Every structure is written in structure tokens, then in C-alpha cells.
C-alpha positions as CSV (number, residue, x, y, z in Angstrom):
1,X,-150.3,33.6,68.3
2,X,-153.3,34.7,66.4
3,X,-154.1,38.2,66.2
4,X,-157.4,39.7,65.6
5,X,-157.2,42.2,63.2
6,X,-160.7,43.2,63.3
7,X,-160.5,44.5,67.0
8,X,-157.2,46.2,66.4
9,X,-159.1,47.9,63.4
10,X,-161.2,49.3,65.7
11,X,-159.4,50.4,68.9
12,X,-157.2,52.7,66.4
13,X,-161.3,53.9,65.7
14,X,-161.0,52.9,61.9
15,X,-163.4,51.1,60.0
16,X,-163.1,47.5,59.3
17,X,-163.1,46.2,55.8
18,X,-161.5,43.3,54.0
19,X,-158.7,45.0,52.1
20,X,-157.3,46.5,55.5
21,X,-157.8,43.0,57.9
22,X,-155.5,41.5,54.5
23,X,-153.0,44.0,54.2
24,X,-152.4,43.9,57.9
25,X,-152.2,40.2,58.0
26,X,-149.9,40.2,54.8
27,X,-147.7,42.7,56.7
28,X,-147.9,40.6,59.5
29,X,-147.0,37.4,58.1
30,X,-144.2,39.3,56.2
31,X,-142.3,42.1,58.1
32,X,-140.0,44.5,56.0
33,X,-142.8,43.5,52.6
34,X,-142.4,46.7,49.6
35,X,-145.8,47.3,48.6
36,X,-145.9,45.4,45.3
37,X,-145.4,42.1,47.8
38,X,-148.6,43.4,49.5
39,X,-151.2,43.7,46.4
40,X,-149.9,40.3,45.5
41,X,-151.0,38.6,48.5
42,X,-154.0,40.9,49.2
43,X,-155.1,39.7,45.1
44,X,-154.3,36.1,46.4
45,X,-156.7,36.6,49.1
46,X,-158.8,38.7,48.5
47,X,-158.8,38.4,44.6
48,X,-159.4,42.0,42.4
49,X,-157.7,44.6,44.2
50,X,-156.4,47.8,42.8
51,X,-153.0,49.4,43.3
52,X,-154.7,52.9,44.7
53,X,-157.0,50.5,47.6
54,X,-153.9,49.0,48.8
55,X,-151.5,52.2,48.9
56,X,-154.5,53.5,50.2
57,X,-154.6,50.8,52.9
58,X,-151.2,51.4,53.9
59,X,-151.0,54.9,53.8
60,X,-154.5,54.8,56.9
61,X,-152.6,52.3,58.7
62,X,-149.4,53.4,58.7
63,X,-151.0,56.9,59.7
64,X,-152.7,55.4,62.5
65,X,-149.5,53.8,64.2
66,X,-150.2,50.3,62.9
67,X,-147.7,49.8,60.8
68,X,-144.2,51.5,60.2
69,X,-142.8,52.3,56.2
70,X,-139.1,52.7,56.1
71,X,-137.4,52.9,52.9
72,X,-133.4,51.8,53.1
73,X,-131.6,54.3,50.7
74,X,-131.9,53.1,47.0
75,X,-134.8,50.9,47.6
76,X,-138.1,50.8,47.8
77,X,-140.9,51.8,50.9
78,X,-141.2,48.6,53.0
79,X,-144.1,47.9,55.4
80,X,-143.4,46.1,58.9
81,X,-145.9,45.7,61.9
82,X,-143.6,46.1,64.8
83,X,-144.6,49.8,65.7
84,X,-144.5,49.3,69.5
85,X,-140.5,49.7,70.3
86,X,-137.7,52.2,69.4
87,X,-135.9,49.0,66.8
88,X,-133.3,49.5,63.8
89,X,-132.6,47.9,61.0
90,X,-129.8,46.0,58.9
91,X,-130.2,46.0,55.5
92,X,-127.8,43.7,53.3
93,X,-126.0,45.5,50.2
94,X,-126.3,42.2,48.0
95,X,-129.5,41.0,48.4
96,X,-131.3,43.9,49.9
97,X,-132.3,41.4,52.5
98,X,-133.8,43.6,56.0
99,X,-133.6,42.2,59.7
100,X,-134.7,44.4,63.1
101,X,-131.4,45.8,65.2
102,X,-133.0,46.3,68.8
103,X,-131.7,49.5,70.2
104,X,-128.1,49.0,71.3
105,X,-127.7,51.1,74.0
106,X,-131.6,50.6,76.0
107,X,-134.8,52.8,76.1
108,X,-134.7,55.5,72.6
109,X,-131.0,56.8,73.9
110,X,-130.8,58.4,70.3
111,X,-133.3,60.3,70.5
112,X,-131.6,62.5,72.8
113,X,-129.4,64.6,70.2
114,X,-126.4,66.7,71.0
115,X,-128.1,69.9,69.6
116,X,-131.3,69.5,68.3
117,X,-131.6,72.6,66.7
118,X,-135.1,73.6,68.5
119,X,-136.5,70.8,66.9
120,X,-138.9,68.1,69.2
121,X,-137.3,65.0,68.2
122,X,-139.7,62.0,68.5
123,X,-138.0,59.6,66.1
124,X,-134.9,58.8,65.1
125,X,-133.8,55.8,62.5
126,X,-130.6,54.3,62.5
127,X,-130.2,51.7,59.2
128,X,-127.1,49.3,59.4
129,X,-125.7,48.4,56.0
130,X,-123.5,45.1,55.5
131,X,-123.7,41.5,54.1
132,X,-125.9,38.8,54.9
133,X,-124.8,35.6,56.3
134,X,-126.1,33.8,52.9
135,X,-124.3,36.6,50.9
136,X,-121.1,35.7,52.7
137,X,-121.4,32.7,51.6
138,X,-122.0,32.9,48.2
139,X,-119.5,35.5,47.6
140,X,-116.4,33.1,49.6
């Protein structure tokens, strides 16, 4: 499936620029990618692009709801393009691999907190921690 990133940007009321197209492509091709890897992929695609330009694009795309930023404890910020559902993540304690985990019991059950302390809750983050299959095999 090919995504028309130009249309995606226009629908989000964002100007279509080469850095924005390159960042969207990088994150779509590599889910849970860190900023440095995005910079490397964008530079491989476009040539010279500043760190600040990529940071600005990531910020704009996240604010527009086109990307999601997650930051597992103790690790760098990661970006993903899966933004249209309530899902969580599993992180390997050994190698840091990250994978998506669908919501365990249906549509956004974790958004109904027993005591919301008056907050209007619009998102919940659940992170499962463990050891990925590759690391489990390596340690046996």
C-alpha cells in the first residue's frame, strides 16, 4: 500500500515540503524510530538537512496528529505513524526493541479511570516490559 503523503499533509492543513515528506516516509517505513535514525534516513533521501529542521518537522507532524511520540522509560523518544487507534507497546528490557500491543479488552477501556481527580482524560499509555524472543534465545 502506498500512501500519498502530499495529500496527508494537505488534509492536515500543512504545507507540503520535501523534509515533511521525507520524515513521514521514514516513520511509516520504520515504526518506533528514534530522532537520530529519522535524521539519518532523511539525509539519505534529501542530502543536507539540519537536525533542527527534522526536530521541527517531527514536532509539527506530531502536533497535527500525523505521528505519535512515545518515550519508554530510560529510552529516547520514538515516533510512529499508527495514530488512529488505542494501542500500547511492549519493550524489551535487553535490546530495547518496541512492538505494538492492541488494547487488551476493547475500545479504550483504560480511559475510564476509577478516580480521574477531575481531569478530562483523553489518552492513557500502557507499556509492557519484558524480553523479546531474540534476547530470550540469546540468554539460553
